[in-house]
C-alpha positions in Angstrom: -26.7 5.6 -13.1 -23.0 4.9 -13.1 -23.2 4.1 -9.4 -26.1 1.7 -10.0 -24.4 0.0 -12.9 -21.2 -0.4 -10.9 -23.0 -2.2 -8.1 -24.9 -4.4 -10.4 -21.6 -5.5 -11.9 -20.1 -6.0 -8.5 -23.0 -8.3 -7.6 -22.4 -10.8 -10.4 -21.7 -14.3 -9.3 -18.3 -15.9 -9.7 -19.6 -17.8 -12.7 -19.5 -14.5 -14.6 -15.8 -14.1 -14.1 -14.6 -17.6 -14.9 -11.4 -18.3 -16.8 -9.9 -14.9 -16.2 -6.9 -14.4 -18.5 -4.4 -12.2 -16.6 -2.9 -9.8 -19.1 -2.5 -6.7 -17.0 -1.1 -6.8 -13.5 -1.0 -4.0 -11.0 1.6 -4.3 -8.3 1.3 -2.1 -5.3 4.6 -1.4 -3.6 7.8 -0.4 -5.3 10.2 -2.0 -2.9 12.4 -5.0 -3.5 9.5 -7.5 -3.5 7.2 -5.4 -5.7 9.9 -4.6 -8.2 11.0 -8.2 -8.3 7.4 -9.4 -9.1 7.1 -6.6 -11.7 10.3 -7.7 -13.4 9.2 -11.3 -13.7 5.7 -10.4 -14.9 7.1 -8.0 -17.5 9.6 -10.6 -18.7 6.9 -13.1 -19.3 4.8 -10.8 -21.5 2.5 -9.2 -19.0 1.6 -5.5 -19.0 2.7 -4.3 -15.6 2.0 -1.1 -13.7 4.1 -0.6 -10.6 2.4 1.6 -8.0 3.8 3.5 -5.1 3.1 6.7 -3.3 6.7 7.8 -3.8 7.8 8.6 -7.4 11.5 8.5 -6.4 11.0 4.9 -5.2 9.3 4.0 -8.5 12.1 5.5 -10.6 14.7 3.6 -8.5 12.7 0.4 -9.0 12.5 0.8 -12.7 16.3 1.5 -12.9 16.9 -1.6 -10.8 14.6 -3.8 -13.0 16.5 -2.6 -16.1 19.8 -3.3 -14.5 18.8 -6.8 -13.5 17.4 -7.5 -17.0 20.7 -6.4 -18.6 22.5 -8.9 -16.5 20.0 -11.6 -17.5 20.5 -10.7 -21.2 24.3 -10.8 -20.8 24.1 -14.3 -19.3 21.3 -15.9 -21.4 21.8 -14.2 -24.7 25.6 -14.1 -24.8 25.6 -15.6 -28.3 22.6 -13.7 -29.5 23.0 -10.1 -28.7 20.2 -8.9 -31.0 17.8 -11.3 -29.5 18.9 -10.2 -26.1 18.3 -6.5 -26.9 14.9 -7.3 -28.2 14.0 -9.2 -25.0 15.1 -6.3 -22.9 13.2 -3.7 -24.9 10.0 -5.7 -24.9 10.2 -6.3 -21.1 10.9 -2.7 -20.3 8.0 -1.6 -22.6 5.7 -3.8 -20.5 6.5 -1.8 -17.4 4.8 1.5 -16.4 4.7 3.3 -13.1 2.0 5.3 -11.3 1.3 7.0 -8.0 -2.5 6.7 -8.5 -3.6 3.2 -7.6 -7.3 4.0 -7.9 -6.9 4.9 -11.6 -4.7 2.1 -12.5 -6.8 -0.8 -11.1 -9.8 0.2 -13.2 -8.1 -1.5 -16.1 -6.3 -4.4 -14.5 -6.9 -8.1 -14.2 -4.9 -8.8 -11.1 -3.7 -6.6 -8.2 -0.8 -7.9 -6.2 0.0 -6.1 -3.0 3.6 -6.0 -1.7 3.6 -3.3 1.0 4.4 -3.1 4.7 3.3 -6.0 6.9 0.6 -4.1 8.7 -2.9 -5.5 8.7 -4.8 -2.2 8.9 -2.7 -0.6 6.1 -3.4 -3.6 3.8 -7.1 -3.6 4.7 -7.4 0.1 4.0 -5.6 -0.3 0.7 -7.8 -3.1 -0.6 -10.9 -1.6 0.9 -10.4 1.5 -1.3 -9.4 -0.4 -4.4 -12.4 -2.7 -4.1 -14.7 0.3 -4.7 -13.1 1.1 -8.1 -11.8 -2.1 -9.5 -13.8 -4.0 -12.1 -15.8 -7.1 -11.1 -13.4 -9.5 -12.7 -10.3 -8.2 -11.1 -8.6 -10.5 -8.7 -6.9 -9.2 -5.5 -3.9 -11.0 -4.0 -1.5 -10.2 -1.1 2.1 -11.1 -1.0 2.0 -11.2 2.8 4.4 -13.7 4.5 2.7 -13.8 7.9 -0.7 -12.1 8.0 -4.0 -13.9 7.4 -5.4 -13.6 3.9 -8.9 -13.9 5.3 -8.3 -10.9 7.6 -6.9 -8.8 4.8 -9.8 -9.7 2.4 -12.4 -8.9 5.0 -12.2 -5.2 4.1 -13.5 -6.0 0.6 -16.7 -7.4 -0.9 -14.9 -9.7 -3.3 -14.0 -12.5 -1.0 -14.4 -15.1 -3.8 -11.8 -13.1 -5.9 -9.2 -12.8 -3.2 -6.2 -15.0 -2.5 -2.5 -15.1 -1.6 0.5 -15.1 -3.8 3.6 -15.4 -1.6 6.8 -14.9 -3.6 10.3 -15.4 -2.2 13.2 -12.9 -2.2 14.8 -12.3 -4.6 11.8 -13.0 -6.8 13.5 -13.3 -10.2 15.8 -16.0 -8.7 13.6 -17.9 -6.3 11.3 -20.4 -8.2 8.7 -21.0 -5.6 5.3 -19.2 -5.2 2.9 -20.2 -2.4 -0.7 -19.9 -3.7 -3.1 -19.4 -0.8 -6.9 -20.0 -0.9 -9.2 -18.8 1.9 -12.4 -20.6 2.7 -14.2 -18.1 0.4 -11.7 -18.1 -2.6 -13.5 -19.5 -5.6 -12.1 -22.3 -7.6 -12.0 -20.0 -10.7 -9.9 -17.5 -8.8 -7.6 -20.1 -7.4 -7.1 -21.6 -10.9 -6.3 -18.2 -12.3 -3.7 -17.6 -9.6 -2.1 -21.0 -10.2 -2.0 -20.4 -14.0 -0.5 -16.9 -13.5 2.2 -18.4 -11.4 2.9 -21.0 -14.1 3.0 -18.2 -16.8 5.7 -16.5 -14.7 7.8 -19.7 -14.9 7.4 -20.4 -11.2 6.7 -23.6 -9.4 3.6 -23.2 -7.3 2.4 -25.0 -4.2 -1.1 -24.7 -2.8 -1.8 -23.9 0.8 -4.8 -23.1 3.0 -4.8 -19.8 4.9 -2.8 -21.0 7.9 -0.2 -18.9 9.8 3.0 -18.7 7.8 1.6 -20.9 5.0 4.0 -23.8 4.3 7.6 -22.4 4.2 7.5 -19.9 7.1 5.3 -22.1 9.2 8.0 -24.8 9.1 11.1 -22.6 8.8 10.7 -20.1 11.6 9.9 -22.6 14.4 13.0 -24.6 13.2 15.1 -21.5 13.5 13.7 -20.5 16.9 14.4 -24.0 18.2 18.0 -23.6 17.2 18.2 -20.2 18.9 16.7 -21.8 22.1 19.4 -24.5 22.0 21.9 -21.8 21.9 20.3 -19.9 24.7 20.3 -23.1 26.9 24.0 -23.6 26.1 23.3 -26.9 24.3 25.6 -25.9 21.5 27.4 -22.9 20.0 25.8 -21.2 17.0 28.8 -22.1 14.9 28.5 -25.8 15.8 24.7 -25.8 15.3 25.1 -24.3 11.9 27.8 -26.8 10.9 25.7 -29.7 12.2 22.7 -28.7 10.1 24.8 -28.1 7.0 26.8 -31.3 7.1 24.2 -33.5 8.8 21.2 -32.4 6.8 22.8 -31.1 3.6 21.3 -27.6 4.2 23.2 -24.8 2.3 23.0 -22.6 5.4 22.7 -23.2 9.1 19.8 -21.7 11.1 21.9 -18.8 12.4 23.3 -17.9 9.0 19.9 -18.1 7.5 18.5 -15.9 10.2 21.0 -13.2 9.4 20.1 -13.5 5.7 16.3 -13.3 6.3 16.7 -10.5 8.8 16.2 -10.8 12.5 13.8 -7.9 12.5 11.6 -9.7 10.0 11.7 -12.9 12.0 10.8 -11.1 15.2 7.9 -9.3 13.5 6.4 -12.5 12.3 6.9 -14.4 15.5 5.5 -11.5 17.6 2.3 -11.8 15.5 2.1 -15.5 15.9 2.8 -15.3 19.6 0.1 -12.7 20.2 -2.4 -14.9 18.3 -1.3 -18.1 20.0 -0.1 -17.1 23.5 -0.3 -20.6 24.9 1.7 -22.3 22.1 5.4 -22.8 23.2 6.4 -23.0 19.6 5.8 -19.3 19.3 7.4 -18.3 22.6 9.6 -15.2 22.7 13.4 -15.5 22.4 15.5 -13.2 24.7 18.5 -13.4 22.4 16.5 -12.5 19.3 14.7 -9.6 21.1 18.0 -8.3 22.4 19.7 -8.3 19.0 16.7 -6.6 17.4 16.6 -4.0 20.1 20.2 -3.2 19.4 19.6 -2.8 15.7 21.5 -5.9 14.8 19.3 -7.3 12.1 21.7 -9.5 10.2 23.6 -9.0 6.9 21.7 -5.9 6.0 23.0 -4.0 9.1 26.4 -5.7 9.1 25.8 -7.7 12.3 23.3 -10.2 13.6 24.2 -13.5 15.1 27.4 -13.0 13.2 29.4 -10.0 12.1 29.8 -9.1 8.4 
């Protein structure tokens, strides 16, 4: 009977899940992105459960969230220490952790996935959660490079699936790209837009296109700069200076590459190149491949295009 009832509920049309008010959020992945999303959601009054398979990662994430919030309190509540302490306590009370995603999602309004950029891993995750999550629960991926449509294909809730692409560090970066597939319902899309607004973020809407808006424009720009360097058209230092002073950018393309991570850039470009082999915009870069092969990923490893 329970099985039958479950599938009847799952078969309800999208009209039955309109105007979803997102109160409880489940975030899958206790890394930097997941913890950042959890921090912002908890700070804005949402009940948050942060899920990871590793309990040590979860404990580290919670400790990091508390440390970040203490810095926020020190800055924003300098003249009101009691109000600051109240804000901190409320935010931390909103955060819980779990290693059992299947149990947590049974009482959640929104699932945000922020795990490894691997299509099959994401599909397996959502495919399993789809079997136990309530009919009204919205699924969203924080992927920066994979197709939301492809990830959603492992579920039967295509109308309740979208993308929420946050930027790192999440508590600082104001932008969220909200992505709709051809199957995402208007109700789901509106709920994701409203959730982004409740987080205090500025949202932009985008279709499910490779890289969405920011990365689709940013990475080809960076790769064009790298190709200029490869051809000897200009040094990386001069190219960086030119873009900073000529365009008013805070960082040049090589500085930005080192900040983003050369391994991350290569991973994204490899995916786009495989999917669009005839598009010269996504062609491989020998210099980038060499640096990544040598383990020089940028600032996080102490060396990329520059040494740190």
